[in-house]
C-alpha positions in Angstrom: -65.0 19.5 83.6 -63.7 22.4 81.5 -63.8 26.0 82.8 -65.3 28.3 80.1 -64.5 31.9 79.7 -66.6 34.0 77.2 -65.2 37.3 76.2 -67.9 40.0 75.1 -68.3 43.6 74.6 -69.0 46.4 72.1 -67.0 46.6 68.8 -63.5 48.3 69.2 -62.9 47.4 72.9 -60.0 45.2 72.2 -61.8 41.9 72.7 -59.8 39.6 70.7 -56.4 41.2 72.1 -57.7 40.4 75.5 -58.8 36.9 74.6 -55.4 36.2 73.1 -53.8 37.4 76.5 -56.0 35.3 78.4 -55.3 32.3 76.4 -51.4 33.2 76.8 -52.0 33.3 80.5 -53.3 29.7 80.8 -50.8 28.4 78.3 -47.9 30.0 80.4 -49.4 28.6 83.6 -49.5 25.2 82.2 -53.1 24.8 82.0 -53.1 23.1 78.5 -54.1 22.6 75.9 -56.5 25.7 76.0 -59.4 25.5 73.6 -59.8 28.7 71.8 -62.8 29.2 70.0 -63.4 32.3 67.6 -67.1 32.6 67.5 -66.9 35.6 65.3 -67.8 35.4 61.6 -65.4 38.2 60.8 -62.6 36.2 62.5 -59.1 37.5 63.5 -58.3 35.5 66.7 -55.9 33.6 64.8 -54.0 36.6 63.7 -53.3 37.6 67.8 -52.5 34.0 68.3 -49.9 33.6 65.5 -51.6 30.8 63.6 -53.0 30.2 60.1 -56.5 29.1 59.4 -57.0 26.5 56.8 -60.7 25.6 57.5 -63.8 27.2 59.4 -67.1 25.9 60.6 -68.9 28.1 58.0 -66.7 27.1 55.2 -67.2 23.3 56.0 -70.8 23.8 56.1 -70.8 25.2 52.7 -68.7 22.6 51.4 -71.1 20.0 52.8 -73.9 21.7 51.0 -72.0 21.8 47.6 -71.1 18.2 47.8 -74.6 17.2 48.7 -76.2 19.1 45.8 -73.5 17.8 43.2 -74.4 14.1 44.7 -70.6 13.9 45.7 -71.5 12.9 49.4 -69.7 10.1 50.7 -71.5 6.6 50.1 -72.5 4.9 53.4 -71.8 7.8 55.9 -74.4 9.7 57.7 -74.4 13.6 57.4 -73.8 13.7 61.1 -70.7 11.5 60.9 -69.4 13.4 57.8 -69.8 16.5 59.6 -67.9 15.3 62.7 -65.1 14.7 60.3 -65.3 18.0 58.8 -65.3 19.7 62.2 -62.2 17.6 63.3 -60.6 19.0 60.1 -61.4 22.5 61.1 -59.6 22.3 64.4 -56.1 24.2 64.5 -53.6 22.5 66.8 -50.7 24.6 68.0 -48.2 24.6 71.1 -50.5 24.9 74.1 -53.8 25.5 72.6 -56.2 24.4 69.8 -58.3 27.0 67.9 -61.8 26.5 66.3 -63.0 29.3 63.8 -66.7 29.8 63.2 -66.1 31.7 59.8 -68.9 32.8 57.8 -71.2 31.1 55.2 -70.9 32.1 51.7 -73.3 34.7 50.4 -76.0 36.2 52.6 -78.2 34.3 54.8 -78.7 33.3 58.4 -75.8 32.2 60.7 -78.2 29.8 62.5 -76.8 26.6 61.1 -73.3 27.7 61.6 -74.0 28.6 65.1 -75.8 25.2 65.6 -72.8 23.5 64.3 -70.5 25.5 66.6 -72.8 24.8 69.6 -72.7 21.2 69.1 -69.0 21.0 68.6 -68.3 23.0 71.6 -70.3 20.4 73.7 -68.4 17.5 72.1 -64.8 19.0 72.3 -64.9 21.4 75.3 -64.7 18.2 77.6 -61.3 17.4 76.3 -59.9 20.8 77.8 -59.3 22.4 81.3 -60.1 25.9 80.0 -62.4 27.1 77.0 -61.9 30.7 75.9 -64.5 32.0 73.6 -64.0 35.2 71.6 -67.3 36.3 70.9 -68.7 38.5 68.1 -69.3 42.5 68.9 -72.4 43.4 70.6 -75.1 41.3 71.8 -76.4 39.3 69.0 -74.0 36.4 69.7 -75.8 35.9 73.1 -79.2 35.6 71.5 -77.9 32.9 69.4 -77.2 30.8 72.6 -73.6 29.5 71.1 -72.8 28.9 74.8 -75.1 27.3 77.3 -73.0 27.3 80.2 -70.3 30.1 81.0 -68.2 29.9 84.2 -66.8 33.5 83.4 -68.5 36.0 81.4 -65.7 38.5 80.8 -67.1 41.9 79.6 -64.5 44.2 78.0 -65.1 47.9 77.9 -63.5 50.8 76.3 -62.7 53.6 78.9 -65.8 55.3 78.5 -69.4 55.5 80.2 -70.9 54.1 76.8 -68.6 51.2 76.8 -69.7 50.4 80.3 -73.2 50.8 79.9 -73.1 48.4 76.8 -71.2 45.9 79.1 -74.1 46.2 81.5 -76.6 45.5 79.1 -74.8 42.4 77.7 -74.9 41.2 81.4 -78.7 42.0 81.5 -79.4 39.9 78.1 -77.7 36.9 79.4 -79.9 37.0 82.4 -83.2 37.5 80.2 -82.0 34.5 77.9 -81.3 32.6 81.1 -77.8 31.5 80.0 -76.2 29.8 82.9 -73.4 32.5 84.0 -71.7 31.6 87.2 -69.8 34.9 87.1 -69.7 38.0 85.4 -66.8 40.6 85.4 -65.5 43.6 83.9 -62.3 44.6 82.3 -61.7 48.3 81.3 -59.3 48.2 78.6 -56.9 50.9 77.3 -57.2 53.1 80.2 -54.7 55.9 80.1 -53.9 58.9 82.3 -53.6 59.3 86.0 -54.8 56.4 88.3 -57.9 58.5 89.2 -59.1 57.9 85.6 -59.3 54.1 86.3 -60.9 54.6 89.6 -63.6 56.9 88.3 -64.5 54.4 85.5 -64.6 51.5 88.0 -66.9 53.5 89.9 -69.1 54.2 87.0 -69.1 50.4 86.5 -70.0 49.5 90.0 -72.9 52.0 89.8 -74.4 49.6 87.2 -73.7 46.8 89.4 -71.0 45.3 87.4 -67.9 43.6 89.3 -64.8 45.4 88.1 -62.1 42.8 87.8 -59.5 45.4 86.9 -58.2 47.8 84.2 -55.7 47.2 81.3 -53.4 50.1 80.4 -53.2 51.7 77.0 -49.8 49.9 76.2 -47.5 51.1 73.5 -46.1 47.3 73.3 -49.5 46.1 72.0 -49.5 48.9 69.3 -45.9 48.1 68.4 -46.7 44.5 68.0 -49.7 45.2 65.8 -47.6 47.6 63.5 -44.9 44.9 63.3 -47.7 42.3 62.2 -46.8 40.0 65.3 -49.5 38.5 67.7 -50.4 39.7 70.9 -49.8 36.2 72.1 -46.0 36.9 71.8 -45.9 40.0 73.7 -43.1 39.9 76.4 -43.9 39.1 80.0 -43.2 42.7 81.2 -45.5 44.3 78.7 -48.1 46.3 80.9 -51.1 44.7 79.2 -49.8 41.2 79.8 -49.0 42.2 83.6 -52.6 43.6 84.0 -54.2 40.4 82.5 -52.1 38.4 84.9 -53.0 40.2 87.9 -57.0 40.2 86.7 -56.8 36.5 86.1 -55.2 35.8 89.5 -58.6 36.4 91.0 -60.2 33.7 88.7 -60.3 30.2 90.4 -60.6 27.2 88.1 
C-alpha cells in the first residue's frame, strides 16, 4: 500500500521546490523508488529533480488523437491498451525515483481527458511504490478535478503571509467539500525570514484557522544560489537550512 503526499497551495509559494525536497528526503531514507507526479500543466518538477522530460500525458493523448484521425492507429490493439503503452513510455526513470508528468494538451480546451488519464494511471502505477508525491497545480482547481481520490497527507504550502495561510485553509475546506479522502492535512510555511517570533506569529495565525502546522522552512540563500546556477533543488547539500527544515518536518510523518 502506497503512502500518498499531495502538495498544494497558492501560486508562488514554492510548492515545487518543497515537493523536490520531500522526494529527496524519501530517496535518501531508502524509501525507493519514490513515485513523483507533476500534476501541473505548466510542469517544472523535473527541473527541480534534475531530469529531462521526453513525453507527457497530455502529449501522449494528443499523439493518440492525431493517429486516430489519420487512420494510423495500431491494428488489432484497443485504445486502452495503446494508451497503457503510451503511459509507460511517459514514465521517466531516475535513480531513486520515477516521474510522471501531466503536461498540457495542444491548443485550447478542457484538461478533463488528460486528468482522467492521470487519475487512471495513478491508480495503476501507485501500488508499485511505497511513497507517492504529487506536485499539484497552484490554487484549488486541481482538487475539483479529483485527480487523486485518496491522500494520506495533504501538504499545504504557504508563503509567510496571512493571505497564503488563508488560501491554504480554503484548499483544506474544498477537499472536505469534495469528500476527498484525506487522512491528515498539514501546513508548511515557506521562506520565513527574520526573528523566530515571525514564524511563531504565522503559526499562531494558521492555528487560528484550524490548520495543523507541521513546521516552517527558512528563506534559504542556498536555494536561491542553486536556482541561479541552474542546478536542481534535489541536489542541495545536506546542511542547507531548507533541507534540514524539511527533514525535521517529515520526521513527524509516519508511513
